[in-house]
C-alpha positions, 0 to 999 in steps of 0.5 A: 301432273294430274295423270301422275298422281291417278297412276300412283293412286291406282297402284296403291289401290291395286297393291292393297286389294292384292294383299286382301284378295289373297286373304280372302281366298284363304279364307274361302279355302278354310270354308270349302277347301281349295279345290272346291272354293267358288272363289278360285277360277280353275280349269277341269285338269287344274280342278283334278291336280288339286283334287288329287294332291289333296287326297294324297296329302290326306293320307295319314302314314307313309307306307314303310317297305322295310317294316313290311320286310321285316315283319314277313321275315320274322314270320310274323302271323299278322303279315299274310300273303294271299291270293284273290284266286285259286293259285291251282286254277291259275297254274293250270291256266298258264300251262293250258296257254303254255304254247303261245306267247303271252301279252298280259300275266296279271299274278295279283289279278288273276288274268291272263291274255295270249298275244295274237295267235295267227294260223298258217293256213289262215293268213287273215284271221287271227285270236287271242285267248283271256282267262280270268280266275274269278274265285278262290274255290276250285269251281267250274265258275271260278275260271271265264276263259274267251277266244275272240278272233278278227279278220283282214279281209284285204289283207293289208293289215286292218283288222276286223272283229269276226263277230262270230261267237266262239262259246264251244272253243272258250268252253274247251279252254274252261274245261283243260283248265279245270282238268289239269288243276283237278289233276294237280290236286289229286297230286 
């Protein structure tokens, strides 16, 4: 009989304090924020998810694509499209690497990267061209070109950087882009 009374008392005690625990957590949430509440026991992943939810819930108003498209179609001058880079340099860069297939062509960020380029005469070597348009002005500093190569010494498909500096080749790519962009501007 004593065991049954003790068990009932323990159940009642747990159910009473369970409600207080939730109330205390809610009070602490208001003081610290739900994610930063020291009384909550979260893993790093749970904390990151909580912070991400907090950020998305704090956005003031949702983005309305239909309204934006209506403004663009109506010719509203407050809506402009601009490039963070020079579009002439972009066009010249695409033309410069047009003989190769592209892995990345990010027109919003002004970044181009080719797929691996192989030479029939050197089957154990492959190269990639990377181009970044960095400025809106047409200048030599607005284009950064890089040629990177790898080798497969045993020809077994394991590729390693060849650790060679292709400054001259990279410079030639940049000069080709600048030349083409000047031709576009003249025409």
